[in-house]
Biotite code that builds the C-alpha atoms (Angstrom):
import biotite.structure as struc

atoms = struc.array([
    struc.Atom([-83.312, -30.398, 219.529], chain_id="A", res_id=1, res_name="UNK", atom_name="CA", element="C"),
    struc.Atom([-80.288, -28.413, 221.216], chain_id="A", res_id=2, res_name="UNK", atom_name="CA", element="C"),
    struc.Atom([-81.102, -25.826, 223.716], chain_id="A", res_id=3, res_name="UNK", atom_name="CA", element="C"),
    struc.Atom([-79.272, -23.285, 225.772], chain_id="A", res_id=4, res_name="UNK", atom_name="CA", element="C"),
    struc.Atom([-81.094, -22.052, 228.852], chain_id="A", res_id=5, res_name="UNK", atom_name="CA", element="C"),
    struc.Atom([-80.292, -18.990, 230.049], chain_id="A", res_id=6, res_name="UNK", atom_name="CA", element="C"),
    struc.Atom([-81.517, -18.907, 233.388], chain_id="A", res_id=7, res_name="UNK", atom_name="CA", element="C"),
    struc.Atom([-81.141, -22.104, 235.611], chain_id="A", res_id=8, res_name="UNK", atom_name="CA", element="C"),
    struc.Atom([-83.931, -21.574, 238.103], chain_id="A", res_id=9, res_name="UNK", atom_name="CA", element="C"),
    struc.Atom([-86.686, -23.035, 238.853], chain_id="A", res_id=10, res_name="UNK", atom_name="CA", element="C"),
    struc.Atom([-88.020, -22.341, 235.988], chain_id="A", res_id=11, res_name="UNK", atom_name="CA", element="C"),
    struc.Atom([-85.121, -23.355, 234.312], chain_id="A", res_id=12, res_name="UNK", atom_name="CA", element="C"),
    struc.Atom([-85.749, -26.277, 235.916], chain_id="A", res_id=13, res_name="UNK", atom_name="CA", element="C"),
    struc.Atom([-89.138, -26.995, 234.709], chain_id="A", res_id=14, res_name="UNK", atom_name="CA", element="C"),
    struc.Atom([-88.169, -26.430, 231.094], chain_id="A", res_id=15, res_name="UNK", atom_name="CA", element="C"),
    struc.Atom([-85.445, -28.530, 231.013], chain_id="A", res_id=16, res_name="UNK", atom_name="CA", element="C"),
    struc.Atom([-88.155, -31.459, 232.782], chain_id="A", res_id=17, res_name="UNK", atom_name="CA", element="C"),
    struc.Atom([-90.473, -30.479, 230.393], chain_id="A", res_id=18, res_name="UNK", atom_name="CA", element="C"),
    struc.Atom([-87.545, -30.898, 227.450], chain_id="A", res_id=19, res_name="UNK", atom_name="CA", element="C"),
    struc.Atom([-85.583, -33.660, 228.198], chain_id="A", res_id=20, res_name="UNK", atom_name="CA", element="C"),
    struc.Atom([-89.563, -35.518, 228.392], chain_id="A", res_id=21, res_name="UNK", atom_name="CA", element="C"),
    struc.Atom([-89.792, -34.830, 223.968], chain_id="A", res_id=22, res_name="UNK", atom_name="CA", element="C"),
    struc.Atom([-86.079, -35.499, 223.764], chain_id="A", res_id=23, res_name="UNK", atom_name="CA", element="C"),
    struc.Atom([-85.033, -32.811, 223.176], chain_id="A", res_id=24, res_name="UNK", atom_name="CA", element="C"),
    struc.Atom([-80.967, -31.788, 224.031], chain_id="A", res_id=25, res_name="UNK", atom_name="CA", element="C"),
    struc.Atom([-79.922, -29.029, 226.851], chain_id="A", res_id=26, res_name="UNK", atom_name="CA", element="C"),
    struc.Atom([-76.340, -28.701, 225.373], chain_id="A", res_id=27, res_name="UNK", atom_name="CA", element="C"),
    struc.Atom([-75.992, -24.607, 227.361], chain_id="A", res_id=28, res_name="UNK", atom_name="CA", element="C"),
    struc.Atom([-76.753, -23.975, 230.644], chain_id="A", res_id=29, res_name="UNK", atom_name="CA", element="C"),
    struc.Atom([-76.566, -19.905, 232.139], chain_id="A", res_id=30, res_name="UNK", atom_name="CA", element="C"),
    struc.Atom([-76.905, -18.723, 235.825], chain_id="A", res_id=31, res_name="UNK", atom_name="CA", element="C"),
    struc.Atom([-74.899, -16.409, 237.524], chain_id="A", res_id=32, res_name="UNK", atom_name="CA", element="C"),
    struc.Atom([-72.805, -18.824, 238.394], chain_id="A", res_id=33, res_name="UNK", atom_name="CA", element="C"),
    struc.Atom([-71.457, -18.953, 234.625], chain_id="A", res_id=34, res_name="UNK", atom_name="CA", element="C"),
    struc.Atom([-73.298, -15.600, 233.231], chain_id="A", res_id=35, res_name="UNK", atom_name="CA", element="C"),
    struc.Atom([-69.345, -15.620, 230.697], chain_id="A", res_id=36, res_name="UNK", atom_name="CA", element="C"),
    struc.Atom([-70.267, -18.435, 229.186], chain_id="A", res_id=37, res_name="UNK", atom_name="CA", element="C"),
    struc.Atom([-73.405, -16.354, 227.805], chain_id="A", res_id=38, res_name="UNK", atom_name="CA", element="C"),
    struc.Atom([-71.363, -15.831, 224.096], chain_id="A", res_id=39, res_name="UNK", atom_name="CA", element="C"),
    struc.Atom([-71.554, -16.646, 220.419], chain_id="A", res_id=40, res_name="UNK", atom_name="CA", element="C"),
    struc.Atom([-68.659, -20.241, 220.851], chain_id="A", res_id=41, res_name="UNK", atom_name="CA", element="C"),
    struc.Atom([-70.366, -21.187, 223.747], chain_id="A", res_id=42, res_name="UNK", atom_name="CA", element="C"),
    struc.Atom([-74.131, -20.640, 221.685], chain_id="A", res_id=43, res_name="UNK", atom_name="CA", element="C"),
    struc.Atom([-72.990, -21.989, 218.830], chain_id="A", res_id=44, res_name="UNK", atom_name="CA", element="C"),
    struc.Atom([-73.959, -25.471, 220.230], chain_id="A", res_id=45, res_name="UNK", atom_name="CA", element="C"),
    struc.Atom([-78.172, -24.632, 219.969], chain_id="A", res_id=46, res_name="UNK", atom_name="CA", element="C"),
    struc.Atom([-80.573, -24.610, 218.356], chain_id="A", res_id=47, res_name="UNK", atom_name="CA", element="C"),
    struc.Atom([-83.037, -21.994, 219.889], chain_id="A", res_id=48, res_name="UNK", atom_name="CA", element="C"),
    struc.Atom([-81.576, -20.522, 223.283], chain_id="A", res_id=49, res_name="UNK", atom_name="CA", element="C"),
    struc.Atom([-84.737, -19.999, 226.111], chain_id="A", res_id=50, res_name="UNK", atom_name="CA", element="C"),
    struc.Atom([-84.303, -16.740, 228.366], chain_id="A", res_id=51, res_name="UNK", atom_name="CA", element="C"),
    struc.Atom([-86.065, -16.634, 231.672], chain_id="A", res_id=52, res_name="UNK", atom_name="CA", element="C"),
    struc.Atom([-84.251, -14.669, 234.046], chain_id="A", res_id=53, res_name="UNK", atom_name="CA", element="C"),
    struc.Atom([-85.314, -10.976, 235.208], chain_id="A", res_id=54, res_name="UNK", atom_name="CA", element="C"),
    struc.Atom([-85.552, -7.136, 234.129], chain_id="A", res_id=55, res_name="UNK", atom_name="CA", element="C"),
    struc.Atom([-82.217, -6.217, 234.528], chain_id="A", res_id=56, res_name="UNK", atom_name="CA", element="C"),
    struc.Atom([-80.945, -8.649, 232.665], chain_id="A", res_id=57, res_name="UNK", atom_name="CA", element="C"),
    struc.Atom([-83.289, -10.090, 230.366], chain_id="A", res_id=58, res_name="UNK", atom_name="CA", element="C"),
    struc.Atom([-82.211, -7.875, 227.064], chain_id="A", res_id=59, res_name="UNK", atom_name="CA", element="C"),
    struc.Atom([-78.608, -8.080, 227.255], chain_id="A", res_id=60, res_name="UNK", atom_name="CA", element="C"),
    struc.Atom([-79.497, -11.510, 226.869], chain_id="A", res_id=61, res_name="UNK", atom_name="CA", element="C"),
    struc.Atom([-81.608, -11.399, 224.253], chain_id="A", res_id=62, res_name="UNK", atom_name="CA", element="C"),
    struc.Atom([-79.417, -9.570, 222.582], chain_id="A", res_id=63, res_name="UNK", atom_name="CA", element="C"),
    struc.Atom([-76.247, -11.933, 222.558], chain_id="A", res_id=64, res_name="UNK", atom_name="CA", element="C"),
    struc.Atom([-78.159, -14.835, 221.570], chain_id="A", res_id=65, res_name="UNK", atom_name="CA", element="C"),
    struc.Atom([-79.182, -12.490, 218.411], chain_id="A", res_id=66, res_name="UNK", atom_name="CA", element="C"),
    struc.Atom([-76.108, -11.732, 217.889], chain_id="A", res_id=67, res_name="UNK", atom_name="CA", element="C"),
    struc.Atom([-74.936, -15.455, 217.515], chain_id="A", res_id=68, res_name="UNK", atom_name="CA", element="C"),
    struc.Atom([-77.480, -15.868, 215.228], chain_id="A", res_id=69, res_name="UNK", atom_name="CA", element="C"),
    struc.Atom([-79.009, -18.301, 217.563], chain_id="A", res_id=70, res_name="UNK", atom_name="CA", element="C"),
    struc.Atom([-83.240, -18.194, 217.799], chain_id="A", res_id=71, res_name="UNK", atom_name="CA", element="C"),
    struc.Atom([-84.326, -16.675, 220.953], chain_id="A", res_id=72, res_name="UNK", atom_name="CA", element="C"),
    struc.Atom([-87.235, -17.211, 223.006], chain_id="A", res_id=73, res_name="UNK", atom_name="CA", element="C"),
    struc.Atom([-87.824, -14.754, 226.130], chain_id="A", res_id=74, res_name="UNK", atom_name="CA", element="C"),
    struc.Atom([-90.658, -15.253, 229.249], chain_id="A", res_id=75, res_name="UNK", atom_name="CA", element="C"),
    struc.Atom([-89.066, -12.676, 231.147], chain_id="A", res_id=76, res_name="UNK", atom_name="CA", element="C"),
    struc.Atom([-90.927, -9.774, 231.909], chain_id="A", res_id=77, res_name="UNK", atom_name="CA", element="C"),
    struc.Atom([-90.807, -6.109, 232.978], chain_id="A", res_id=78, res_name="UNK", atom_name="CA", element="C"),
    struc.Atom([-87.738, -5.138, 230.375], chain_id="A", res_id=79, res_name="UNK", atom_name="CA", element="C"),
    struc.Atom([-90.409, -4.368, 228.008], chain_id="A", res_id=80, res_name="UNK", atom_name="CA", element="C"),
    struc.Atom([-89.454, -0.761, 227.305], chain_id="A", res_id=81, res_name="UNK", atom_name="CA", element="C"),
    struc.Atom([-86.654, -2.581, 225.299], chain_id="A", res_id=82, res_name="UNK", atom_name="CA", element="C"),
    struc.Atom([-88.331, -4.621, 222.912], chain_id="A", res_id=83, res_name="UNK", atom_name="CA", element="C"),
    struc.Atom([-88.718, -2.119, 220.322], chain_id="A", res_id=84, res_name="UNK", atom_name="CA", element="C"),
    struc.Atom([-84.773, -2.094, 220.247], chain_id="A", res_id=85, res_name="UNK", atom_name="CA", element="C"),
    struc.Atom([-84.606, -5.689, 220.357], chain_id="A", res_id=86, res_name="UNK", atom_name="CA", element="C"),
    struc.Atom([-86.821, -5.709, 217.086], chain_id="A", res_id=87, res_name="UNK", atom_name="CA", element="C"),
    struc.Atom([-85.027, -3.836, 215.258], chain_id="A", res_id=88, res_name="UNK", atom_name="CA", element="C"),
    struc.Atom([-81.502, -5.797, 215.724], chain_id="A", res_id=89, res_name="UNK", atom_name="CA", element="C"),
    struc.Atom([-83.714, -8.939, 215.539], chain_id="A", res_id=90, res_name="UNK", atom_name="CA", element="C"),
    struc.Atom([-85.479, -7.754, 212.000], chain_id="A", res_id=91, res_name="UNK", atom_name="CA", element="C"),
    struc.Atom([-82.099, -5.513, 210.364], chain_id="A", res_id=92, res_name="UNK", atom_name="CA", element="C"),
    struc.Atom([-80.196, -8.570, 211.134], chain_id="A", res_id=93, res_name="UNK", atom_name="CA", element="C"),
    struc.Atom([-82.757, -11.144, 209.985], chain_id="A", res_id=94, res_name="UNK", atom_name="CA", element="C"),
    struc.Atom([-82.809, -12.889, 213.461], chain_id="A", res_id=95, res_name="UNK", atom_name="CA", element="C"),
    struc.Atom([-85.062, -14.841, 214.923], chain_id="A", res_id=96, res_name="UNK", atom_name="CA", element="C"),
    struc.Atom([-87.851, -13.586, 218.302], chain_id="A", res_id=97, res_name="UNK", atom_name="CA", element="C"),
    struc.Atom([-90.231, -14.887, 220.277], chain_id="A", res_id=98, res_name="UNK", atom_name="CA", element="C"),
    struc.Atom([-91.493, -12.525, 223.129], chain_id="A", res_id=99, res_name="UNK", atom_name="CA", element="C"),
    struc.Atom([-94.370, -13.481, 225.530], chain_id="A", res_id=100, res_name="UNK", atom_name="CA", element="C"),
    struc.Atom([-95.504, -12.408, 228.550], chain_id="A", res_id=101, res_name="UNK", atom_name="CA", element="C"),
    struc.Atom([-96.985, -15.883, 228.987], chain_id="A", res_id=102, res_name="UNK", atom_name="CA", element="C"),
    struc.Atom([-96.065, -19.239, 227.570], chain_id="A", res_id=103, res_name="UNK", atom_name="CA", element="C"),
    struc.Atom([-99.464, -21.228, 229.046], chain_id="A", res_id=104, res_name="UNK", atom_name="CA", element="C"),
    struc.Atom([-101.153, -22.377, 226.334], chain_id="A", res_id=105, res_name="UNK", atom_name="CA", element="C"),
    struc.Atom([-104.282, -21.890, 229.160], chain_id="A", res_id=106, res_name="UNK", atom_name="CA", element="C"),
    struc.Atom([-102.963, -18.888, 229.101], chain_id="A", res_id=107, res_name="UNK", atom_name="CA", element="C"),
    struc.Atom([-103.011, -17.357, 226.274], chain_id="A", res_id=108, res_name="UNK", atom_name="CA", element="C"),
    struc.Atom([-106.986, -18.997, 225.841], chain_id="A", res_id=109, res_name="UNK", atom_name="CA", element="C"),
    struc.Atom([-107.548, -16.601, 227.962], chain_id="A", res_id=110, res_name="UNK", atom_name="CA", element="C"),
    struc.Atom([-106.482, -14.087, 226.667], chain_id="A", res_id=111, res_name="UNK", atom_name="CA", element="C"),
    struc.Atom([-108.369, -14.498, 223.720], chain_id="A", res_id=112, res_name="UNK", atom_name="CA", element="C"),
    struc.Atom([-111.711, -15.057, 225.797], chain_id="A", res_id=113, res_name="UNK", atom_name="CA", element="C"),
    struc.Atom([-110.190, -11.402, 227.787], chain_id="A", res_id=114, res_name="UNK", atom_name="CA", element="C"),
    struc.Atom([-110.582, -10.371, 224.416], chain_id="A", res_id=115, res_name="UNK", atom_name="CA", element="C"),
    struc.Atom([-113.609, -10.857, 223.335], chain_id="A", res_id=116, res_name="UNK", atom_name="CA", element="C"),
    struc.Atom([-114.906, -10.438, 226.998], chain_id="A", res_id=117, res_name="UNK", atom_name="CA", element="C"),
    struc.Atom([-114.316, -6.669, 226.849], chain_id="A", res_id=118, res_name="UNK", atom_name="CA", element="C"),
    struc.Atom([-115.394, -6.672, 223.139], chain_id="A", res_id=119, res_name="UNK", atom_name="CA", element="C"),
    struc.Atom([-118.731, -7.062, 224.313], chain_id="A", res_id=120, res_name="UNK", atom_name="CA", element="C"),
    struc.Atom([-118.592, -4.595, 227.369], chain_id="A", res_id=121, res_name="UNK", atom_name="CA", element="C"),
    struc.Atom([-117.343, -1.858, 225.864], chain_id="A", res_id=122, res_name="UNK", atom_name="CA", element="C"),
    struc.Atom([-121.075, -0.252, 225.346], chain_id="A", res_id=123, res_name="UNK", atom_name="CA", element="C"),
    struc.Atom([-121.730, -1.359, 228.782], chain_id="A", res_id=124, res_name="UNK", atom_name="CA", element="C"),
    struc.Atom([-120.068, 2.313, 231.053], chain_id="A", res_id=125, res_name="UNK", atom_name="CA", element="C"),
    struc.Atom([-121.684, 0.537, 233.638], chain_id="A", res_id=126, res_name="UNK", atom_name="CA", element="C"),
    struc.Atom([-119.106, -2.146, 234.759], chain_id="A", res_id=127, res_name="UNK", atom_name="CA", element="C"),
    struc.Atom([-115.986, -1.564, 236.039], chain_id="A", res_id=128, res_name="UNK", atom_name="CA", element="C"),
    struc.Atom([-112.986, -3.918, 234.943], chain_id="A", res_id=129, res_name="UNK", atom_name="CA", element="C"),
    struc.Atom([-110.139, -4.469, 237.613], chain_id="A", res_id=130, res_name="UNK", atom_name="CA", element="C"),
    struc.Atom([-107.528, -6.951, 236.817], chain_id="A", res_id=131, res_name="UNK", atom_name="CA", element="C"),
    struc.Atom([-106.007, -9.205, 239.750], chain_id="A", res_id=132, res_name="UNK", atom_name="CA", element="C"),
    struc.Atom([-103.251, -11.230, 240.142], chain_id="A", res_id=133, res_name="UNK", atom_name="CA", element="C"),
    struc.Atom([-100.978, -12.969, 242.730], chain_id="A", res_id=134, res_name="UNK", atom_name="CA", element="C"),
    struc.Atom([-97.671, -14.364, 242.578], chain_id="A", res_id=135, res_name="UNK", atom_name="CA", element="C"),
    struc.Atom([-95.539, -16.477, 245.126], chain_id="A", res_id=136, res_name="UNK", atom_name="CA", element="C"),
    struc.Atom([-93.700, -13.896, 246.915], chain_id="A", res_id=137, res_name="UNK", atom_name="CA", element="C"),
    struc.Atom([-90.029, -13.975, 245.037], chain_id="A", res_id=138, res_name="UNK", atom_name="CA", element="C"),
    struc.Atom([-91.273, -12.554, 241.909], chain_id="A", res_id=139, res_name="UNK", atom_name="CA", element="C"),
    struc.Atom([-89.452, -9.208, 240.604], chain_id="A", res_id=140, res_name="UNK", atom_name="CA", element="C"),
    struc.Atom([-91.905, -7.675, 239.143], chain_id="A", res_id=141, res_name="UNK", atom_name="CA", element="C"),
    struc.Atom([-95.416, -5.987, 239.950], chain_id="A", res_id=142, res_name="UNK", atom_name="CA", element="C"),
    struc.Atom([-97.301, -6.082, 238.228], chain_id="A", res_id=143, res_name="UNK", atom_name="CA", element="C"),
    struc.Atom([-97.282, -9.104, 236.414], chain_id="A", res_id=144, res_name="UNK", atom_name="CA", element="C"),
    struc.Atom([-96.268, -9.358, 232.742], chain_id="A", res_id=145, res_name="UNK", atom_name="CA", element="C"),
    struc.Atom([-99.587, -11.564, 232.061], chain_id="A", res_id=146, res_name="UNK", atom_name="CA", element="C"),
    struc.Atom([-101.444, -8.102, 234.210], chain_id="A", res_id=147, res_name="UNK", atom_name="CA", element="C"),
    struc.Atom([-100.622, -5.784, 232.001], chain_id="A", res_id=148, res_name="UNK", atom_name="CA", element="C"),
    struc.Atom([-101.317, -7.438, 228.826], chain_id="A", res_id=149, res_name="UNK", atom_name="CA", element="C"),
    struc.Atom([-104.815, -8.411, 230.418], chain_id="A", res_id=150, res_name="UNK", atom_name="CA", element="C"),
    struc.Atom([-104.951, -5.065, 231.416], chain_id="A", res_id=151, res_name="UNK", atom_name="CA", element="C"),
    struc.Atom([-103.241, -3.763, 227.716], chain_id="A", res_id=152, res_name="UNK", atom_name="CA", element="C"),
    struc.Atom([-106.297, -5.640, 225.521], chain_id="A", res_id=153, res_name="UNK", atom_name="CA", element="C"),
    struc.Atom([-108.753, -4.032, 227.622], chain_id="A", res_id=154, res_name="UNK", atom_name="CA", element="C"),
    struc.Atom([-107.834, -0.414, 227.306], chain_id="A", res_id=155, res_name="UNK", atom_name="CA", element="C"),
    struc.Atom([-108.327, -0.955, 223.688], chain_id="A", res_id=156, res_name="UNK", atom_name="CA", element="C"),
    struc.Atom([-111.250, -1.669, 222.810], chain_id="A", res_id=157, res_name="UNK", atom_name="CA", element="C"),
    struc.Atom([-112.991, 0.291, 226.199], chain_id="A", res_id=158, res_name="UNK", atom_name="CA", element="C"),
    struc.Atom([-112.822, 3.874, 225.672], chain_id="A", res_id=159, res_name="UNK", atom_name="CA", element="C"),
    struc.Atom([-113.162, 4.981, 228.711], chain_id="A", res_id=160, res_name="UNK", atom_name="CA", element="C"),
    struc.Atom([-110.064, 2.750, 229.928], chain_id="A", res_id=161, res_name="UNK", atom_name="CA", element="C"),
    struc.Atom([-106.663, 5.351, 229.043], chain_id="A", res_id=162, res_name="UNK", atom_name="CA", element="C"),
    struc.Atom([-104.494, 3.914, 230.917], chain_id="A", res_id=163, res_name="UNK", atom_name="CA", element="C"),
    struc.Atom([-103.707, 1.150, 234.159], chain_id="A", res_id=164, res_name="UNK", atom_name="CA", element="C"),
    struc.Atom([-102.569, 1.820, 237.263], chain_id="A", res_id=165, res_name="UNK", atom_name="CA", element="C"),
    struc.Atom([-101.270, -0.332, 240.253], chain_id="A", res_id=166, res_name="UNK", atom_name="CA", element="C"),
    struc.Atom([-103.758, 0.272, 242.394], chain_id="A", res_id=167, res_name="UNK", atom_name="CA", element="C"),
    struc.Atom([-107.237, 0.904, 243.763], chain_id="A", res_id=168, res_name="UNK", atom_name="CA", element="C"),
    struc.Atom([-107.459, 4.032, 241.209], chain_id="A", res_id=169, res_name="UNK", atom_name="CA", element="C"),
    struc.Atom([-109.954, 7.135, 241.817], chain_id="A", res_id=170, res_name="UNK", atom_name="CA", element="C"),
    struc.Atom([-110.401, 8.423, 238.029], chain_id="A", res_id=171, res_name="UNK", atom_name="CA", element="C"),
    struc.Atom([-112.803, 6.785, 235.509], chain_id="A", res_id=172, res_name="UNK", atom_name="CA", element="C"),
    struc.Atom([-110.077, 7.025, 232.697], chain_id="A", res_id=173, res_name="UNK", atom_name="CA", element="C"),
    struc.Atom([-107.549, 4.252, 234.673], chain_id="A", res_id=174, res_name="UNK", atom_name="CA", element="C"),
    struc.Atom([-107.481, 0.821, 234.811], chain_id="A", res_id=175, res_name="UNK", atom_name="CA", element="C"),
    struc.Atom([-106.827, -0.848, 237.811], chain_id="A", res_id=176, res_name="UNK", atom_name="CA", element="C"),
    struc.Atom([-104.222, -3.393, 238.364], chain_id="A", res_id=177, res_name="UNK", atom_name="CA", element="C"),
    struc.Atom([-104.458, -5.312, 242.585], chain_id="A", res_id=178, res_name="UNK", atom_name="CA", element="C"),
    struc.Atom([-101.053, -7.157, 242.681], chain_id="A", res_id=179, res_name="UNK", atom_name="CA", element="C"),
    struc.Atom([-100.575, -10.190, 245.694], chain_id="A", res_id=180, res_name="UNK", atom_name="CA", element="C"),
    struc.Atom([-97.482, -12.179, 246.776], chain_id="A", res_id=181, res_name="UNK", atom_name="CA", element="C"),
    struc.Atom([-97.880, -14.477, 249.108], chain_id="A", res_id=182, res_name="UNK", atom_name="CA", element="C"),
    struc.Atom([-96.562, -18.485, 249.650], chain_id="A", res_id=183, res_name="UNK", atom_name="CA", element="C"),
    struc.Atom([-97.424, -21.112, 247.131], chain_id="A", res_id=184, res_name="UNK", atom_name="CA", element="C"),
    struc.Atom([-98.366, -19.217, 244.947], chain_id="A", res_id=185, res_name="UNK", atom_name="CA", element="C"),
    struc.Atom([-97.793, -20.135, 240.634], chain_id="A", res_id=186, res_name="UNK", atom_name="CA", element="C"),
    struc.Atom([-100.396, -17.525, 239.204], chain_id="A", res_id=187, res_name="UNK", atom_name="CA", element="C"),
    struc.Atom([-103.572, -16.093, 239.057], chain_id="A", res_id=188, res_name="UNK", atom_name="CA", element="C"),
    struc.Atom([-105.298, -13.674, 236.779], chain_id="A", res_id=189, res_name="UNK", atom_name="CA", element="C"),
    struc.Atom([-108.711, -12.777, 237.165], chain_id="A", res_id=190, res_name="UNK", atom_name="CA", element="C"),
    struc.Atom([-110.278, -9.629, 235.277], chain_id="A", res_id=191, res_name="UNK", atom_name="CA", element="C"),
    struc.Atom([-114.113, -8.818, 237.403], chain_id="A", res_id=192, res_name="UNK", atom_name="CA", element="C"),
    struc.Atom([-115.979, -6.433, 235.456], chain_id="A", res_id=193, res_name="UNK", atom_name="CA", element="C"),
    struc.Atom([-118.017, -4.613, 238.443], chain_id="A", res_id=194, res_name="UNK", atom_name="CA", element="C"),
    struc.Atom([-121.446, -3.157, 238.478], chain_id="A", res_id=195, res_name="UNK", atom_name="CA", element="C"),
    struc.Atom([-124.346, -2.297, 241.480], chain_id="A", res_id=196, res_name="UNK", atom_name="CA", element="C"),
    struc.Atom([-126.502, -5.105, 239.807], chain_id="A", res_id=197, res_name="UNK", atom_name="CA", element="C"),
    struc.Atom([-123.677, -7.741, 239.239], chain_id="A", res_id=198, res_name="UNK", atom_name="CA", element="C"),
    struc.Atom([-120.529, -8.585, 238.656], chain_id="A", res_id=199, res_name="UNK", atom_name="CA", element="C"),
    struc.Atom([-118.892, -10.301, 235.283], chain_id="A", res_id=200, res_name="UNK", atom_name="CA", element="C"),
    struc.Atom([-115.205, -12.203, 236.370], chain_id="A", res_id=201, res_name="UNK", atom_name="CA", element="C"),
    struc.Atom([-113.020, -14.842, 234.086], chain_id="A", res_id=202, res_name="UNK", atom_name="CA", element="C"),
    struc.Atom([-110.109, -16.136, 235.485], chain_id="A", res_id=203, res_name="UNK", atom_name="CA", element="C"),
    struc.Atom([-107.036, -18.348, 234.960], chain_id="A", res_id=204, res_name="UNK", atom_name="CA", element="C"),
    struc.Atom([-105.032, -20.343, 238.020], chain_id="A", res_id=205, res_name="UNK", atom_name="CA", element="C"),
    struc.Atom([-102.303, -22.132, 237.466], chain_id="A", res_id=206, res_name="UNK", atom_name="CA", element="C"),
    struc.Atom([-101.326, -25.374, 239.766], chain_id="A", res_id=207, res_name="UNK", atom_name="CA", element="C"),
    struc.Atom([-97.797, -25.299, 238.892], chain_id="A", res_id=208, res_name="UNK", atom_name="CA", element="C"),
    struc.Atom([-94.732, -23.995, 236.459], chain_id="A", res_id=209, res_name="UNK", atom_name="CA", element="C"),
    struc.Atom([-94.885, -27.315, 234.461], chain_id="A", res_id=210, res_name="UNK", atom_name="CA", element="C"),
    struc.Atom([-97.911, -24.943, 231.862], chain_id="A", res_id=211, res_name="UNK", atom_name="CA", element="C"),
    struc.Atom([-95.356, -21.948, 231.357], chain_id="A", res_id=212, res_name="UNK", atom_name="CA", element="C"),
    struc.Atom([-92.409, -24.468, 230.604], chain_id="A", res_id=213, res_name="UNK", atom_name="CA", element="C"),
    struc.Atom([-94.328, -26.818, 228.135], chain_id="A", res_id=214, res_name="UNK", atom_name="CA", element="C"),
    struc.Atom([-95.183, -23.697, 226.312], chain_id="A", res_id=215, res_name="UNK", atom_name="CA", element="C"),
    struc.Atom([-92.092, -22.409, 226.158], chain_id="A", res_id=216, res_name="UNK", atom_name="CA", element="C"),
    struc.Atom([-90.681, -25.682, 224.685], chain_id="A", res_id=217, res_name="UNK", atom_name="CA", element="C"),
    struc.Atom([-93.203, -25.265, 222.217], chain_id="A", res_id=218, res_name="UNK", atom_name="CA", element="C"),
    struc.Atom([-92.298, -22.170, 221.436], chain_id="A", res_id=219, res_name="UNK", atom_name="CA", element="C"),
    struc.Atom([-88.166, -22.830, 220.705], chain_id="A", res_id=220, res_name="UNK", atom_name="CA", element="C"),
    struc.Atom([-89.683, -25.363, 218.667], chain_id="A", res_id=221, res_name="UNK", atom_name="CA", element="C"),
    struc.Atom([-92.230, -23.632, 216.904], chain_id="A", res_id=222, res_name="UNK", atom_name="CA", element="C"),
    struc.Atom([-89.012, -20.982, 215.905], chain_id="A", res_id=223, res_name="UNK", atom_name="CA", element="C"),
    struc.Atom([-85.987, -23.506, 215.810], chain_id="A", res_id=224, res_name="UNK", atom_name="CA", element="C"),
    struc.Atom([-86.079, -22.859, 211.707], chain_id="A", res_id=225, res_name="UNK", atom_name="CA", element="C"),
    struc.Atom([-87.952, -19.997, 211.123], chain_id="A", res_id=226, res_name="UNK", atom_name="CA", element="C"),
    struc.Atom([-87.106, -16.365, 210.981], chain_id="A", res_id=227, res_name="UNK", atom_name="CA", element="C"),
    struc.Atom([-88.827, -13.585, 212.372], chain_id="A", res_id=228, res_name="UNK", atom_name="CA", element="C"),
    struc.Atom([-90.345, -12.078, 215.503], chain_id="A", res_id=229, res_name="UNK", atom_name="CA", element="C"),
    struc.Atom([-92.658, -14.047, 216.539], chain_id="A", res_id=230, res_name="UNK", atom_name="CA", element="C"),
    struc.Atom([-95.596, -14.565, 219.644], chain_id="A", res_id=231, res_name="UNK", atom_name="CA", element="C"),
    struc.Atom([-97.933, -17.161, 220.850], chain_id="A", res_id=232, res_name="UNK", atom_name="CA", element="C"),
    struc.Atom([-99.894, -16.206, 219.105], chain_id="A", res_id=233, res_name="UNK", atom_name="CA", element="C"),
    struc.Atom([-98.125, -17.730, 216.101], chain_id="A", res_id=234, res_name="UNK", atom_name="CA", element="C"),
    struc.Atom([-97.664, -20.917, 217.888], chain_id="A", res_id=235, res_name="UNK", atom_name="CA", element="C"),
    struc.Atom([-101.401, -21.365, 219.216], chain_id="A", res_id=236, res_name="UNK", atom_name="CA", element="C"),
    struc.Atom([-102.577, -19.891, 215.819], chain_id="A", res_id=237, res_name="UNK", atom_name="CA", element="C"),
    struc.Atom([-104.336, -18.010, 217.676], chain_id="A", res_id=238, res_name="UNK", atom_name="CA", element="C"),
])
């Protein structure tokens, strides 16, 4: 498969390594130095694009891929206020889009555990949930997209929680997310339920970027010959 990499930082290089291991070809690498090459002519060489940039560029990059008719996998976070626009365009033009707050297979299993735990805790209001996420200092958004996904899953299942905040909340209807930044830290997420009697906690700790990179390549393989909007749940049959 021919892959276009949009974003060639540490994550892009990790994706390239995994893609080459799986006998794919990188036919286009877009970074700050050559962002003007992100056009239909250059993208036409690719069977799929993998986008890992940042919150301020992700939407435009995705739209350029969709306009060129290239299936696109997006791992950027912090831009999801425009996801509906991208999805509407994708559907209207018979395109292919897969977005995820986290491509790690382990994290996506962690999401399923989080949903199950929140369902079990829905009838236990004496437990107060809190999410903590720790990342390297170069991460641009806080809270992380993964933490937001975890929070939204909990809010859907706990009737006392109405929204999340990126701090320790004072109001019972708010779910707190604590964001910490320190190096080196690929990413740790924990969900903890506190009570006067005991605590219940689930944790996912990434050791490096390879898990995210492998999942992104799996996602590109999955969508290369499909049409529609997908998530990692589709890729992993969760």
